[in-house]
BAFI-3210 file (N, C-alpha, C; in Angstrom, 3 decimals, decimal comma, padded with zeros to 6 digits):
// residues 317
n [1|2|3|4|5|6|7|8|9|10|11|12|13|14|15|16|17|18|19|20|21|22|23|24|25|26|27|28|29|30|31|32|33|34|35|36|37|38|39|40|41|42|43|44|45|46|47|48|49|50|51|52|53|54|55|56|57|58|59|60|61|62|63|64|65|66|67|68|69|70|71|72|73|74|75|76|77|78|79|80|81|82|83|84|85|86|87|88|89|90|91|92|93|94|95|96|97|98|99|100|101|102|103|104|105|106|107|108|109|110|111|112|113|114|115|116|117|118|119|120|121|122|123|124|125|126|127|128|129|130|131|132|133|134|135|136|137|138|139|140|141|142|143|144|145|146|147|148|149|150|151|152|153|154|155|156|157|158|159|160|161|162|163|164|165|166|167|168|169|170|171|172|173|174|175|176|177|178|179|180|181|182|183|184|185|186|187|188|189|190|191|192|193|194|195|196|197|198|199|200|201|202|203|204|205|206|207|208|209|210|211|212|213|214|215|216|217|218|219|220|221|222|223|224|225|226|227|228|229|230|231|232|233|234|235|236|237|238|239|240|241|242|243|244|245|246|247|248|249|250|251|252|253|254|255|256|257|258|259|260|261|262|263|264|265|266|267|268|269|270|271|272|273|274|275|276|277|278|279|280|281|282|283|284|285|286|287|288|289|290|291|292|293|294|295|296|297|298|299|300|301|302|303|304|305|306|307|308|309|310|311|312|313|314|315|316|317]
n.u [099,136|099,839|100,739|102,246|101,491|103,691|106,320|106,041|103,321|101,981|102,697|101,461|098,771|098,502|099,006|096,808|094,718|095,387|095,076|092,332|091,329|092,475|091,690|089,500|087,341|086,825|085,750|083,260|079,700|079,542|082,108|082,062|080,031|081,274|083,452|081,990|080,805|083,130|084,014|081,937|082,115|084,689|084,270|082,602|084,353|086,239|084,547|083,740|086,059|088,193|090,196|090,103|089,945|091,967|093,890|092,209|093,418|094,263|091,936|091,525|093,772|093,145|090,947|092,206|093,755|091,702|090,587|092,685|092,572|090,068|090,596|092,394|090,876|089,717|091,976|092,550|090,339|090,960|093,012|093,082|091,426|091,366|092,009|089,894|087,691|088,208|088,250|085,598|084,303|085,406|084,108|082,240|084,001|085,131|083,275|083,129|085,214|084,395|082,019|082,984|084,362|082,292|081,390|083,690|083,856|081,364|081,432|083,552|082,481|080,201|077,424|073,882|070,699|068,589|066,390|064,685|064,033|062,797|060,544|059,326|058,815|056,898|054,863|054,243|053,818|052,759|054,035|057,074|058,234|060,553|061,491|059,397|058,526|060,089|060,091|057,419|056,776|058,321|059,174|061,053|061,230|060,259|062,087|064,433|064,064|063,840|066,348|068,055|067,398|068,273|071,049|071,419|071,678|074,236|074,702|072,579|073,245|075,565|074,852|073,070|074,412|076,640|075,489|074,269|076,549|078,213|076,512|076,623|075,304|076,413|076,144|073,678|074,686|076,587|074,909|073,469|075,459|076,061|073,571|073,320|075,574|075,059|072,886|074,074|075,884|074,114|072,816|075,025|075,825|073,685|074,074|076,478|075,811|073,475|073,450|072,181|071,929|070,417|068,097|069,463|071,439|070,202|068,140|067,730|069,002|067,069|066,471|065,623|063,784|063,809|066,187|068,034|068,477|070,731|071,098|070,354|072,259|074,506|074,054|074,195|076,863|078,178|077,515|078,702|081,335|081,636|079,901|078,742|078,558|075,862|074,759|072,046|069,671|068,662|067,828|070,469|070,841|068,262|067,690|069,804|069,650|067,041|067,220|069,127|067,678|065,458|066,749|067,672|065,220|064,394|066,335|066,985|064,730|064,329|066,460|065,843|063,406|064,304|065,772|063,951|062,167|064,001|064,771|062,413|062,086|064,385|063,779|061,794|063,222|065,162|063,823|062,511|064,725|065,751|067,582|067,134|065,036|061,528|060,842|063,292|063,549|061,379|062,212|064,472|063,257|062,033|064,277|065,357|063,394|063,423|066,033|066,007|064,081|065,502|067,229|066,097|066,712|069,453|069,786|067,533|066,710|065,562|067,425|068,363|067,535|069,719|072,747|074,438|077,708|080,807|082,601|084,931|085,135|084,520|085,501|084,882|083,439]
n.v [-020,850|-017,439|-014,617|-011,461|-008,470|-007,570|-005,073|-003,158|-003,586|-002,867|-000,190|000,750|000,317|002,058|004,447|004,597|004,822|007,251|008,920|008,691|009,892|012,449|013,487|012,159|011,844|014,471|015,560|017,461|017,666|018,871|018,395|015,587|015,340|016,576|014,835|012,570|013,495|013,926|011,305|010,171|011,783|011,133|008,454|008,839|010,082|008,012|006,047|007,111|007,528|007,495|006,745|009,056|011,132|012,971|014,459|014,118|012,997|015,085|015,889|013,819|014,213|016,697|015,922|014,300|016,213|017,728|015,976|015,892|018,548|018,596|016,869|018,393|020,452|020,265|020,858|023,440|024,795|025,121|026,873|029,625|032,810|033,309|030,793|029,362|030,500|029,833|027,069|026,527|027,625|026,675|024,885|026,502|028,237|026,571|026,102|027,180|025,853|023,144|023,291|024,010|021,680|019,891|020,863|020,406|017,579|016,916|018,249|016,924|014,343|014,785|014,262|014,677|015,112|016,608|016,366|014,593|016,112|018,283|017,019|016,348|018,924|019,789|017,992|018,690|021,519|022,112|023,556|025,112|026,923|028,389|029,174|030,638|032,661|035,120|036,022|036,455|038,279|040,835|042,888|045,640|046,682|044,608|042,642|043,836|043,730|040,935|039,912|041,300|040,128|037,571|037,985|038,634|036,276|035,441|037,173|036,473|033,859|034,173|036,070|034,975|032,851|034,435|036,691|035,484|034,461|036,720|038,084|036,778|034,390|031,616|028,733|028,382|029,512|027,618|025,422|026,377|026,630|023,916|022,925|024,326|023,371|020,597|020,736|021,722|019,612|017,459|018,330|018,490|015,828|014,770|016,257|015,148|012,510|012,683|014,659|017,806|020,199|022,573|025,293|027,501|026,572|024,812|026,116|028,887|032,025|034,746|037,950|040,972|043,778|043,076|041,726|043,681|045,300|046,348|044,539|042,087|041,774|041,685|039,331|037,408|037,769|036,936|034,212|033,457|033,636|031,760|029,467|026,096|023,440|021,205|021,371|021,865|020,609|019,374|022,879|024,325|026,912|027,781|025,861|026,121|028,861|029,042|027,291|028,683|031,018|029,968|028,951|031,365|032,564|030,871|031,116|033,817|035,912|038,524|038,940|036,924|037,888|040,109|038,905|037,275|038,420|038,793|036,192|034,932|036,315|035,351|032,621|032,820|034,170|032,446|030,970|032,870|034,231|032,330|030,535|028,187|025,295|025,269|023,040|022,457|024,456|023,797|021,275|022,102|023,477|021,322|019,854|021,766|022,030|019,438|019,180|021,200|020,191|018,026|019,262|019,298|016,910|017,010|019,195|019,826|021,668|024,937|027,935|029,614|032,763|035,319|036,162|039,132|039,448|040,228|043,235|043,019|040,285|038,588|036,249|034,236|031,089]
n.w [090,491|090,528|088,603|088,691|086,872|084,222|084,061|081,770|081,075|083,417|083,554|081,228|081,855|084,013|082,700|080,968|082,824|083,977|081,755|081,304|083,632|083,447|080,975|079,416|081,271|081,739|079,540|077,911|077,049|074,505|073,574|073,296|071,397|069,244|068,779|068,041|065,651|064,100|063,863|062,314|060,010|059,191|058,564|056,347|054,522|054,155|053,123|050,676|049,353|046,553|043,628|042,184|043,924|044,825|047,397|049,499|051,651|053,165|054,394|056,220|057,770|058,858|060,392|062,292|063,630|064,663|066,511|068,341|069,189|070,462|072,606|073,957|074,860|077,543|079,091|078,227|079,220|081,842|082,020|082,425|081,616|078,767|077,680|078,816|077,561|074,844|075,081|075,568|073,372|071,026|069,139|067,736|066,491|064,635|062,716|060,054|058,747|058,921|057,505|054,998|054,350|053,818|051,348|049,780|049,732|048,549|046,058|044,817|044,667|043,100|042,736|043,281|045,002|044,044|042,330|043,638|045,897|044,668|043,622|046,019|046,928|045,076|045,726|048,360|048,351|045,902|043,953|042,749|045,030|045,677|043,234|042,117|043,901|044,304|041,703|041,134|043,017|042,984|044,854|045,808|048,438|050,119|049,382|050,287|053,071|053,451|052,528|054,191|056,628|056,043|055,904|058,534|059,809|060,708|062,823|064,509|065,152|066,656|068,589|070,435|072,118|072,892|074,104|076,319|077,574|078,219|079,850|082,156|082,300|082,243|082,226|080,727|078,333|077,609|077,203|075,063|073,078|072,832|071,880|069,440|068,075|067,939|066,259|063,877|063,390|062,973|060,626|058,880|058,677|057,211|054,867|053,935|053,279|051,840|049,622|048,544|046,152|045,872|045,036|044,116|042,493|040,736|039,429|037,182|038,213|039,484|037,938|038,601|039,963|042,631|043,048|042,743|044,938|047,568|049,854|048,716|046,705|048,328|049,769|047,737|047,042|049,390|049,385|046,996|047,761|049,828|049,805|050,297|048,193|047,828|050,326|051,130|052,066|055,176|055,757|057,221|057,981|058,759|060,762|062,717|063,418|064,460|066,644|068,178|068,811|070,173|072,427|073,487|074,089|076,078|078,109|078,418|078,078|077,067|075,277|073,465|072,434|071,018|068,968|067,667|065,556|063,435|062,981|062,173|059,771|058,505|058,122|056,178|054,207|053,135|051,310|049,707|048,612|046,905|047,922|049,254|048,869|049,710|051,236|052,324|054,252|055,908|056,784|058,167|060,282|061,577|062,415|064,148|066,227|067,174|068,171|070,100|071,842|072,770|074,473|076,952|077,952|078,187|079,927|082,105|083,975|084,371|084,041|086,983|088,591|087,628|089,223|089,434|088,092|089,718|088,970|086,337|086,372|084,230|083,254|084,994|085,687]
ca.u [100,188|099,521|101,895|101,914|101,720|105,069|106,513|105,416|101,861|101,532|102,845|100,435|097,498|098,521|098,913|095,416|093,910|095,697|094,468|090,890|091,057|092,943|091,083|088,218|086,298|086,617|085,113|081,891|078,758|079,887|083,307|081,652|079,291|082,260|084,154|081,071|080,694|084,389|084,025|081,024|082,679|085,828|083,685|082,128|085,516|086,799|083,590|083,636|087,395|088,530|091,434|089,917|089,736|093,271|093,871|091,345|094,245|094,308|090,734|091,774|094,738|092,398|090,141|093,098|094,089|090,507|090,496|093,673|092,037|088,995|091,205|093,097|089,908|089,609|093,155|092,389|089,298|091,512|094,283|092,916|090,227|091,403|091,912|088,548|086,784|088,476|087,857|084,138|083,775|086,128|083,282|081,697|085,092|085,483|082,138|083,412|086,032|083,581|081,073|083,743|084,677|081,114|081,414|084,802|083,471|080,242|081,846|084,361|081,603|079,496|076,034|072,958|069,353|067,655|065,139|063,819|063,541|061,855|059,283|058,723|058,326|055,645|053,855|053,867|053,369|052,109|054,780|058,446|058,129|061,817|061,645|058,312|058,166|060,727|059,716|056,030|056,641|059,634|059,117|062,352|061,147|060,171|063,362|065,422|063,843|064,144|067,789|068,693|067,216|069,172|072,399|071,445|071,918|075,508|074,518|071,685|073,981|076,540|074,285|072,410|075,352|077,493|074,694|074,146|077,876|078,708|075,578|076,829|074,540|077,409|075,624|072,816|075,502|077,164|073,832|073,140|076,530|075,854|072,392|073,633|076,531|074,360|072,085|074,955|076,411|073,043|072,640|076,209|075,793|072,760|074,720|077,520|075,264|072,325|073,690|071,190|072,586|069,531|067,576|070,434|072,255|069,408|067,300|068,364|068,767|066,176|067,074|064,545|063,954|064,068|067,586|068,914|068,736|072,072|071,185|070,292|073,573|075,447|073,814|074,764|078,326|078,601|077,403|079,739|082,634|081,805|078,832|079,142|077,656|075,302|074,389|070,763|068,592|067,774|068,490|071,171|070,582|067,015|067,769|070,695|069,132|065,858|067,693|069,762|066,652|064,680|067,556|067,644|063,899|064,294|067,270|066,993|063,608|064,490|067,340|065,088|062,432|065,020|066,245|062,876|061,717|065,017|064,779|061,238|062,441|065,378|063,093|061,138|064,170|065,925|063,003|062,306|065,967|066,136|068,731|066,697|063,661|060,676|060,923|064,541|063,246|060,519|063,067|065,301|062,423|061,856|065,540|065,508|062,529|063,876|067,228|065,639|063,414|066,528|067,887|065,500|067,412|070,790|069,713|066,108|066,410|065,664|068,429|067,855|067,753|071,141|073,408|075,420|079,099|081,612|083,304|086,212|085,182|083,820|086,021|084,488|082,404]
ca.v [-019,846|-016,181|-013,775|-010,041|-007,878|-007,125|-003,620|-002,385|-003,692|-002,061|001,228|001,064|000,397|003,297|005,557|004,664|005,346|008,674|009,602|008,770|010,891|013,777|013,981|011,590|012,139|015,914|015,990|017,940|017,155|019,363|017,660|014,253|015,498|016,874|013,583|011,702|013,995|013,668|009,881|009,940|012,439|010,315|007,297|009,266|010,288|006,698|005,307|007,695|007,747|006,769|007,177|010,387|012,094|013,377|015,511|013,800|012,670|016,284|015,882|012,916|014,892|017,720|015,224|013,887|017,413|018,132|015,096|016,388|019,799|018,269|016,287|019,463|021,439|020,313|021,539|024,868|025,360|025,351|027,584|031,072|033,311|033,111|029,365|028,924|030,924|029,022|025,700|026,428|028,142|026,204|024,319|027,599|028,776|025,597|025,855|027,478|024,783|021,937|023,553|023,958|020,288|019,299|021,251|019,727|016,182|016,805|018,667|015,844|013,219|015,262|013,867|015,360|014,534|017,722|015,963|014,018|017,214|019,055|016,267|016,530|020,309|019,816|017,235|019,409|022,895|022,234|024,435|025,382|028,241|029,113|029,739|031,539|033,719|036,409|036,437|036,912|039,358|041,491|044,146|046,024|046,858|043,277|041,985|044,437|043,177|039,502|039,659|041,798|039,067|036,464|038,370|038,683|034,912|035,346|037,884|035,667|032,679|034,562|036,913|034,197|032,371|035,509|037,492|034,717|034,319|037,970|038,560|035,958|033,141|030,736|027,399|028,484|029,737|026,323|024,602|026,916|026,201|022,486|022,735|024,833|022,475|019,353|021,065|021,737|018,270|016,657|018,780|018,159|014,397|014,608|016,809|014,234|011,263|012,977|016,037|018,517|021,451|023,694|026,009|028,474|025,902|024,047|027,041|030,154|033,060|035,834|039,267|041,946|044,841|042,485|041,301|044,830|046,000|045,972|043,318|040,924|041,637|041,283|037,922|036,615|037,850|036,078|032,831|033,231|033,505|030,667|028,489|024,702|022,739|019,984|021,602|022,576|019,920|020,461|024,173|024,547|028,302|027,812|025,011|026,674|030,149|028,809|026,737|029,766|031,920|029,245|028,932|032,714|032,770|030,078|031,506|035,271|036,197|039,815|038,705|036,140|038,746|040,953|038,104|036,519|038,927|038,534|034,758|034,670|036,807|034,439|031,404|033,156|034,682|031,399|030,534|034,018|034,546|031,176|029,876|026,856|024,894|025,460|021,852|022,590|025,281|023,017|020,257|022,806|023,720|020,047|019,577|022,728|021,709|018,167|019,439|021,974|019,275|017,188|020,046|018,982|015,723|017,463|020,067|020,104|022,742|026,299|028,733|030,429|034,199|035,602|037,039|039,901|039,144|041,379|043,898|042,432|038,837|037,985|034,941|033,218|030,197]
ca.w [090,696|089,852|088,294|088,648|085,552|084,028|084,161|080,690|081,148|084,547|083,201|080,244|082,576|084,781|081,754|080,510|083,919|084,094|080,598|081,535|084,659|083,057|079,737|079,003|082,242|081,782|078,299|078,060|076,056|073,168|073,175|072,854|070,142|068,199|068,476|067,293|064,280|063,400|063,546|061,192|058,824|058,759|057,888|055,027|053,655|053,824|052,306|049,342|048,819|045,334|042,984|041,604|044,992|045,335|048,392|050,629|052,819|053,991|055,215|057,344|058,647|059,598|061,390|063,379|064,386|065,392|067,672|069,303|069,731|071,413|073,803|074,676|075,344|079,016|079,630|077,934|080,081|083,177|081,855|082,447|080,934|077,316|077,444|079,175|076,492|073,655|075,369|075,486|072,117|069,838|068,058|066,934|065,676|063,603|061,838|058,647|058,199|058,781|056,423|053,748|054,062|053,189|049,941|049,108|049,512|047,620|044,714|044,245|044,338|041,918|042,564|044,181|045,046|043,885|041,688|044,672|046,730|043,853|043,591|047,342|046,958|044,316|046,452|049,585|048,126|044,605|043,068|043,169|045,662|045,645|041,895|041,730|044,853|044,018|040,358|041,132|043,996|042,927|045,596|046,373|049,894|050,725|049,131|051,193|054,411|053,441|052,400|055,414|057,624|055,681|056,318|059,996|060,298|061,432|064,081|065,345|065,600|067,679|069,640|071,482|073,138|073,407|075,029|077,555|078,191|078,785|080,872|083,342|082,219|081,638|081,933|079,547|077,140|077,231|076,668|073,745|072,170|072,608|071,024|068,100|067,424|067,607|065,080|062,713|063,135|062,384|059,234|058,088|058,384|056,085|053,673|053,450|052,752|050,985|049,164|047,727|045,767|046,172|043,867|043,621|041,479|039,780|038,674|036,796|039,203|039,063|037,673|038,582|040,954|043,945|043,143|042,560|046,201|048,012|050,662|047,834|046,081|049,372|050,076|046,647|047,140|050,499|048,942|045,985|048,419|050,781|049,862|050,150|047,269|048,398|051,721|051,108|052,789|055,602|055,835|058,492|058,351|059,524|061,947|063,747|063,891|065,295|067,915|068,935|069,331|071,179|073,646|074,047|074,685|077,300|079,161|078,599|077,191|076,390|074,129|072,493|071,769|070,052|067,842|067,029|064,252|062,415|062,700|061,334|058,441|057,926|057,661|054,912|053,219|052,451|050,179|048,818|047,924|046,091|048,539|049,660|048,599|050,881|052,093|053,084|055,425|056,793|057,401|059,142|061,467|062,259|063,109|065,244|067,360|067,733|068,978|071,288|072,768|073,395|075,511|078,249|078,432|078,567|081,103|082,216|084,910|083,860|084,751|088,069|088,429|087,528|090,184|088,680|088,361|090,113|087,870|085,955|086,578|083,118|082,951|085,968|085,201]
c.u [099,836|100,781|101,434|102,195|103,172|105,137|105,839|103,890|101,305|101,622|101,774|099,072|097,407|098,367|097,477|094,507|094,138|095,058|092,965|090,556|091,372|092,190|089,662|087,096|086,003|086,019|083,671|081,002|079,123|081,177|082,933|080,882|080,245|083,032|083,269|080,945|081,966|084,472|083,146|081,579|083,877|085,330|083,187|083,286|086,099|085,863|083,563|084,986|087,597|089,783|091,334|089,696|091,064|093,108|092,987|092,138|094,383|093,064|090,924|092,785|094,046|091,539|091,002|093,472|092,897|090,303|091,469|093,168|090,959|089,582|091,966|092,130|089,765|090,789|093,017|091,389|089,797|092,785|094,132|091,743|090,220|091,254|090,519|087,565|086,976|088,055|086,358|083,627|084,427|085,218|082,691|082,770|085,470|084,401|082,445|084,240|085,240|082,575|081,778|084,070|083,510|081,102|082,508|084,423|082,390|080,600|082,660|083,492|080,705|078,085|075,170|071,567|068,290|066,346|064,166|063,223|062,561|060,512|058,557|058,131|056,984|054,534|053,343|053,212|052,687|052,833|056,195|058,498|059,414|062,076|060,624|058,218|058,782|060,384|058,304|055,786|057,977|059,663|060,491|062,329|061,122|061,483|064,441|065,292|064,252|065,644|068,565|068,557|068,117|070,600|072,532|071,684|073,168|075,420|073,632|072,462|074,935|075,900|073,670|073,413|076,233|076,739|074,532|075,473|078,286|077,717|075,683|076,063|075,399|076,860|074,626|073,605|076,107|076,102|073,441|074,188|076,353|074,692|072,670|074,572|075,893|073,503|072,940|075,462|075,359|072,829|073,816|076,265|074,852|073,403|075,725|076,943|074,052|072,467|072,573|071,782|071,731|069,147|068,525|071,265|071,411|068,474|068,120|068,014|067,879|066,985|065,929|064,797|064,289|065,529|068,559|069,248|070,043|072,109|071,125|071,635|074,609|075,285|074,390|076,289|078,854|078,570|078,424|081,094|082,751|080,671|079,405|078,107|077,164|074,807|073,066|069,705|069,144|068,539|069,147|071,043|069,335|067,165|068,601|070,173|067,940|066,268|068,307|068,723|065,785|065,440|067,565|066,302|063,761|065,133|067,331|065,965|063,773|065,374|066,604|064,074|063,091|065,369|065,124|062,420|062,720|065,028|063,574|061,507|063,436|064,721|062,414|062,153|064,920|065,152|062,833|063,563|066,495|067,411|068,408|065,317|062,837|060,729|062,250|064,288|062,379|061,342|063,985|064,536|062,230|063,113|065,673|064,670|062,908|065,087|066,868|064,930|064,436|067,286|067,331|066,047|068,788|070,766|068,293|065,797|066,567|066,662|067,777|068,150|069,234|071,598|074,479|076,844|079,827|082,334|084,629|086,272|084,474|084,284|085,567|083,342|081,252]
c.v [-018,596|-015,391|-012,342|-009,487|-007,415|-005,611|-002,835|-002,419|-002,830|-000,581|001,660|001,206|001,692|004,509|005,718|005,251|006,839|009,475|009,745|009,851|012,302|014,352|013,465|011,976|013,632|016,447|016,397|017,348|017,620|018,715|016,298|014,319|015,772|015,625|012,630|012,175|013,716|012,191|009,582|010,555|011,676|009,069|007,648|009,448|008,948|005,911|005,805|007,842|006,899|007,348|008,596|011,456|012,459|014,507|015,210|013,365|013,880|016,393|014,980|013,509|015,951|017,078|014,798|015,082|017,889|017,263|015,547|017,664|019,532|017,721|017,323|020,479|021,440|021,014|023,046|025,518|025,647|026,192|029,096|031,514|033,082|031,639|028,837|029,290|030,054|027,573|025,484|026,720|027,565|025,582|025,392|028,140|027,849|025,425|026,090|026,377|023,506|022,090|023,472|022,518|019,582|019,615|020,554|018,286|016,080|017,225|017,565|014,649|013,549|014,741|014,561|014,759|015,616|017,301|015,371|015,124|018,081|018,345|016,387|017,929|020,425|019,103|018,003|020,741|023,097|023,089|024,589|026,798|029,038|029,734|030,841|032,784|035,062|036,910|037,009|038,036|040,107|042,847|044,491|046,153|045,502|042,521|042,521|043,827|041,703|039,245|040,214|040,767|037,879|036,772|038,421|037,316|034,831|036,057|037,092|034,514|033,010|035,285|036,104|033,658|033,466|036,376|036,791|034,668|035,605|038,626|037,721|034,654|032,078|029,353|027,434|028,726|028,426|025,418|025,074|026,519|024,727|022,256|023,182|023,875|021,133|019,565|021,049|020,340|017,378|017,026|018,352|016,676|014,120|015,118|015,825|012,997|011,475|014,414|016,561|019,886|022,663|024,479|027,059|027,883|025,221|024,907|028,265|031,213|034,159|037,111|040,271|042,982|044,282|042,090|042,471|045,547|045,479|044,770|042,050|040,702|041,166|039,806|037,025|036,635|036,933|034,615|032,504|032,992|032,228|029,680|027,083|023,976|021,449|020,131|022,347|021,945|019,107|021,776|024,350|025,993|028,387|027,060|025,658|027,993|029,952|028,218|027,835|030,685|031,231|029,161|030,314|032,994|032,000|030,668|033,008|035,834|037,502|039,672|037,927|036,967|039,648|040,161|037,435|037,098|038,664|037,061|034,363|035,133|035,898|033,185|031,657|033,499|033,587|030,860|031,684|034,314|033,437|030,519|028,432|026,575|025,110|024,249|021,808|023,362|024,525|021,944|020,892|023,096|022,435|019,685|020,487|022,346|020,371|018,370|020,207|021,102|018,404|017,939|019,729|017,679|016,136|018,324|020,539|021,305|024,095|027,085|029,606|031,909|034,502|036,503|037,814|039,535|040,388|041,964|043,232|040,925|038,092|036,568|033,869|032,381|030,142]
c.w [089,896|089,627|088,247|087,272|085,422|084,028|083,065|080,750|082,273|084,230|082,197|080,908|083,365|083,868|081,252|081,592|084,097|082,972|080,789|082,558|084,176|081,869|079,547|079,959|082,350|080,482|078,564|076,970|074,651|072,669|072,598|071,539|068,984|067,805|067,683|065,856|063,486|062,998|062,334|059,907|058,295|058,036|056,500|054,062|053,222|052,903|050,866|048,652|047,562|044,712|042,443|042,657|045,637|046,339|049,578|051,855|053,740|054,876|056,437|058,313|059,492|060,685|062,580|064,255|065,215|066,632|068,758|069,977|070,772|072,711|074,622|075,288|076,863|079,667|079,428|078,883|081,495|083,142|081,821|081,605|079,429|076,982|077,747|078,068|075,252|073,872|075,310|074,080|070,866|068,774|067,143|065,991|064,530|062,543|060,366|058,000|057,978|057,639|055,064|053,366|053,376|051,694|049,162|048,765|048,451|046,203|044,057|043,846|043,149|041,708|043,605|044,030|044,856|043,233|042,701|045,543|045,949|043,732|044,933|047,474|046,227|045,077|047,668|049,266|046,778|043,607|043,594|043,743|045,537|044,279|041,644|042,603|044,481|042,618|040,318|042,132|044,071|043,626|046,169|047,888|050,586|050,551|050,065|052,587|054,450|053,394|053,593|056,532|057,324|056,127|057,832|060,618|061,161|062,783|065,034|065,974|066,736|068,858|070,760|072,506|073,714|074,409|076,367|078,303|078,911|079,745|082,144|083,347|081,539|081,299|080,782|078,256|076,657|076,617|075,271|072,719|071,818|071,643|069,592|067,368|067,073|066,362|063,824|062,389|062,483|060,913|058,364|057,750|057,211|054,800|053,073|052,769|051,848|050,480|048,273|047,420|046,117|044,937|043,313|042,480|040,410|038,942|038,278|037,843|038,628|038,837|037,524|039,666|042,334|044,122|043,048|043,862|046,795|048,950|049,813|047,158|047,099|049,707|048,987|046,696|048,242|050,071|047,862|046,626|049,250|050,874|049,693|049,304|047,928|049,813|051,835|052,000|053,947|055,689|057,200|058,934|059,234|060,831|063,051|064,294|064,808|066,640|068,781|069,561|070,377|072,502|074,303|074,720|075,996|078,430|079,420|077,629|076,437|075,156|073,055|071,737|070,726|068,799|067,052|065,691|063,136|062,016|061,858|059,905|057,749|057,372|056,324|053,824|052,482|051,256|049,192|047,996|047,039|046,616|048,917|049,090|049,872|051,805|052,851|054,374|056,420|057,512|058,440|060,424|062,267|063,047|064,326|066,450|067,982|068,625|070,237|072,310|073,482|074,478|076,904|078,812|078,944|079,828|081,303|083,094|084,245|084,695|085,810|087,810|088,518|088,660|089,441|089,090|088,827|088,917|087,628|086,098|085,457|082,860|083,926|085,449|086,194]
res [m|t|t|s|p|d|g|p|t|a|r|l|t|k|l|r|a|t|f|r|r|a|v|v|q|r|l|t|a|v|d|l|a|t|l|l|y|v|t|i|a|t|g|a|v|l|a|f|w|g|a|d|h|d|g|w|d|w|l|l|t|a|h|a|l|l|v|v|l|v|l|l|a|p|v|a|r|e|s|g|p|v|g|r|f|l|g|e|w|y|p|i|l|l|l|l|g|l|y|a|e|v|g|v|v|n|v|d|l|g|y|q|h|d|q|a|i|q|r|l|e|l|w|v|f|g|s|q|l|s|y|r|w|m|r|e|m|p|s|p|v|f|s|w|v|m|h|a|c|y|l|a|y|y|a|i|l|c|a|s|p|l|g|l|w|f|s|g|r|r|d|p|a|r|r|t|i|f|a|v|m|v|t|f|y|a|c|y|v|v|f|l|f|f|p|v|a|g|p|r|y|t|f|e|l|a|h|n|a|a|t|a|v|w|p|a|r|a|a|q|w|v|l|d|q|g|d|s|w|g|a|a|f|p|s|s|h|v|a|a|a|v|v|a|v|l|c|a|l|r|y|w|r|a|l|g|f|v|l|t|p|f|t|i|g|l|v|l|s|v|v|y|g|q|f|h|y|a|v|d|a|v|a|g|l|i|v|a|f|a|v|f|a|s|q|y|v|y|g|a|e|r|e|q|a|r|t|p|l|p|a|g|s|w|e|r|a]
***
């Protein structure tokens, strides 16, 4: 004798099916990557939680809200031009908050692996390049160029996906956002479980003609306002900027050519300015090329020649 499901069970089954169709099946690759990162970050917070970590309940609350935001993203993408833009770009907008969380966790834990990275630096390069370079080459002109490239990081990060988006290359823009976010998420996971403070904190800062130029002072001011302790290895600056430029070179070569010199300067500047160990930069390059290679799994087809969008139709996907 068989029995039919009771009313509450049938309603629950129907509700789950509706949720899958309405939300889960409409999640994009970047949505899923964000949920995966939130899961790992939540695991880190729970694993490291102790009696001396007051306020970490706010981190878990923020994670819960972020999950809600991700689940609402498919709805936003179908709610008009503003909602569509926010639904595609919300991970980029959350970067500062996620980066700050890494610093909060690492400062509270209070340990770092800089000695291991310094030993690796000596083994690979035979010297502490981040300490010696600016002291042995205190050129104001070279320092100006290096620190200007370092400050250009924020422009590089935004210019690649924004340039693709507003030129009508929407699918490449989405792929670029996905690649950049996967890069950040990969770096942030390492930061949470293997914090490295970096040479800015472990060595005395240089004071010479190279540090007196205004881009150098501006870079130090920016870091004083919003640096995250323990977020040095691998260099997310290098990794994310290189991924952004590689995507630009793939999808819109002219844009990539414009951004490439600044990105090369950025890779050098993180070491010259004593922001990262040289092995941090090398590790960032490794992450960048690994993520970019994975793009061929996510979307192997090169974008076809762009058809100009009609005037006033920037919001069309």
